[in-house]
N, C-alpha and C positions, 0 to 999 in steps of 0.2 A: 285235862289241858284246854285250852281257850282256842279254838281251831277259826280261821274264818276263811271262806272260800270263795272268791270271786269269781262268780261265773256259773250260772245254774240251768248249762246246758247238760248233754248227756252225761260228759266225763266228769262234768261237778256235782251231779247228781250222785253217782256212783261213787266217787268219794264220799261224798257227804253221807250215804247211804251206810257205809262199813267204817268210817270213823264214829260217825252217830249212833252205831248197836254200843259200845262203848262207855267208860264213864267222862266222854269228851264232851265239852259244851261245844257245837258247832254253831256257827252262823255263817248262811249262803248269804252272798249280794250278788242281785241280778237286776238289770234295768226294767227289767219285764215287770211289771205290776200285774198282770194274771198269774205267773210264775210264782211269784212271792206271794202271791194272794192265796194259791194253792198249797203252796207250802207252810204258810201260818196255820192254814185251817186244817189239814191232813198229814203235813209232813211229808217226807220223799217216799212214792210210791215204787217200788222196785219189782220186775215181772222177771220170772228167771229164764236162763237162755232157752229158746226155743218155743216158748210158749204163746200162746194168743187169750187163752181164756183168762177175762179179767179177777175172776177167783181166786187165781194164783197171785195176785199183787200183794205183797207186805209192806209195810209201812215204817217208817221211821223219823219219829219227831224230831225237827230240827228248829233253830230258829232263821229268820229270812228277812231282811230288810233291803229297800231300793236303792238307797243311798247308804253307802261306806261310811261315809264323815258321823253317822249316825252311834258308830261302835265307839266304844271305850274299853281300850286294853285288850291284847289276847298276848298268846305265845309264840302263834304260825299261822302265817297267811300262804295261800297257795292260792295260784294265779293260773285260770282256769280257762279265761276269754280266748275268741277267736284273736287274733294279730292285728286284726285294724282295729281292734278297741283294746290293745295292749294299753298306749298313751292314759287315754282317759280313766279306765278300772285303777293303774297303777297311783294315777292323782288322787285317786277317790280313797286311799286305803293308806297313802304316805305318811299320814300322823301316825300309824301304828306300829311302821317297822323303827327298829332298833338293834340294837346289839342283844338282845332278850328275846326278839320277835324279828327273826328275818322272814323273808319273803321268796318263796320255793316257786317257780316258774316253770307249769307242767304246761306245755305247749308243744302246738306240730308247726313248726315254721322257722325259717331264719329270718333273724334281725329284733325278735324280740328281748335279747339279753341286754342289744345295744340301747333299744328304747328304755328298758328300765333304768338301764345306767346312767340316763342323762336326768333322770326324774329323783333318783335314791341312790344313796354310796351302794358302787359294788359290791363291798365287804358285806353289805346285808342281804345279799341276792345269793341264792341257790339256785341251779339247774337241776331239771329233771324231766324226764319221759317215759312215757307210760303205752304200754302194747294191751291196756285193758280197753274191751270196746263195748259199747251200748249204744242204742236209738232213742232218742228223745220221745218220747208219748205223750198222750194230751195231760194238760195239768202240770205236774211236777213229777209226773211217773218217768221211769226208764226202763228199757229190756234190757236189761244183762248180755253183752253180748259176746263177753269171754274174758278170760282170767291172764291176759300175759303179765309178763314182768313190768316192775317197774322201776327206773333206774333214777337215782339222785346224786349229784355229786357238787363239790366245789369248783368254783369257776378255774381258778388255777392248778385245780388236780390234784390238791391235798387232801387228806385225810383230816376227819375232825370231830371233836366231841358231838356236837351238835347235829349232825349227821347221823353218828351213831344211835343218839336220841329219837331223831324223826325216822329212821329206818327200823328201830325197834317197833314204835308206835306205829307204824303202818303194819308190821307183820303182825303184831298183836291182835290188829284188828280185820286180820284177812287180806291185806293188800301186800300180796310177793312182793318184796322191797329188794334190791342190791345196791349197796354203795359203790359208786363209780370211779375213777380216776379220771377218767374219757368222757367223761356224761358230755362234752361239747361234741365229740365226734361221734357218740354212739346219735346223741341228736340229728348230726348230718347224715348219718347212717339210714335214720326212719326219714329224714324228709326226702333221701334219695328214693329212697321203697316207695314211698307214699306219693310223691309225684309222679310215679309210672303207675298205680293202681287210681289215685282219688279220681285224675281230670277222662282218664279215658273210661272207666267204667261210669261217669256223668255223660261222656257226648253219646257214649254205647246205650248207657241207662239200663244198666245190669247191675245183679250182686257183686261182688267182688270175687266170689268162686267162681264164675262164667268166664273171666278173662285170660284162664288158664284152659279154656277148653276148646281152642282154635288158636292154630299157628300166627295167622297174621297180629292177633292181639298181644300174644308172646313176644312174637319177634319186636312190636312196636316198645313196647313196656322194657325189652330188654335195651334196644336204644335211646331210650330216654334214662337207662339206668347208666349207660354205659358215659352218655354225656355227663351225669349228673358228679358221677365219680372223679369222672375229668377234671371238672371245675374241682372239684373239694380236692384233690391232689396239688391243683393248679396255686389253690390258696393255702398253701401247707397245714392242711386241716387232717391230724392224726385218725384217720377212718381207724376202731377197732373192728370192724366185721369184717371176716375172713372169707364169708362167701354171698356177696348182695344177692347174687340170681338163688340161693338158697332162702334168703332169707326172704325174696320177692315170694318165691311159689308158697311158701310157708305162712306168710302175711295172708293172701288168697286164700288158703283153705281152712287160716284158723276163724276167719272171719266170710268163710263164705257164702252164708245166708245173709251177711248184712248188707246194706247198702251203704257208701262210702257215704262220711259227713259232707264231702262234697256234692254227692248228687241229692242227697238230701236237702242241702241248701238250694241247687238249682231246682228243683221238684218242688219247693215251699217259695220260690223267687224272693230268695235272701243274698245277697252277696256271698262271695266264696272266699276261703281264704287262697287261691290261686298267686296272689299278689307273694305273699310268704314262702310260697313251696314253689312252682315252675319259674314265678315272677324272680324270685331271689336268685335262682341259679341262674337266669336268664341275666340278670346286672351282676353279679358276681364275674359272670361268662367275660362278660362285655368289657371288664373292669381287667380280664387277665388276657386280654385278646382272644380268645377260643370262641370258635364257632359253635354252636347248638340249635342245630337246626331243626330238631325233633322237638324239642323241649320248647323252641319259639312259636312253634308252628301250634301243639296243643294251648301252650298258653294264650296265645289269641284266638283260639277255637273256643276256651271258656269264657274269654272274655266278650265274645261273640254273644254264648249263651245266656251269658248275665243281663247283658242291655239289649237281647232280640230275640225272644223268647220262638222260635218257627213253629208253624202250624195254621192249622186252615184257616184261623183268624185272620191270618196274616195275608192271605190274598184277596 
């Protein structure tokens, strides 16, 4: 199968490395020419979970381009960019989308599906989410963080042959995948959970696992979780997760040694996805007339960290 992955960050590299091991023809698209150059020269480098030794890195050959308009024809597009890059990324590959070549968004954030639907027909869009994790290292290398489940589904909740085809493809390549009738609800569940983990880990500058070591951080995360769940329910979202508290603790422990993607962005002075996570929850809350003071405070703190990085150099 000819697969185009838009976004050469940690998750894009992980999926590319798994899918590239088979007989698939994988092309990654990324605007970072340094990353593209590294992929063209040596493929995707994958370091096993928990490793630090460069000698443990294995490489998977893939194609890589910096401009999606260079690509002619494919069978599947995976969208794996940060939410603030969604519009530009989709426009770069919109010419490839058709009934025979759907676009599967695998992003963490709210509002991406709506943005995509303003560019390409909704019937060609599939939604997905993954609990796989990784950390971008130098060049085109990624440290594999964990093998969480990936869910994919149609926007209207129906089952379809193309979902089964993609699910089989992913599972055959080692990406544990399930088809879900409630994938949008699952996406909300993930955003609610990670909107409690990501910003708090970024403010405290600690790995995810540290957040469950102190009652104060646990209490803060629970308040964020409760507010997020209340907003989702007010919006009529069908949440399939029966115990978000358990999901929160499991997510922290599953990625206990990982620095959240938001913290990695803060440390590297990049824009975060706060607008598509806590920011989105705050906007939906305002539409529903719901007060979310903890979400609003955390959102504003991250916006401050993005704009002003406190330290001795500021004195």
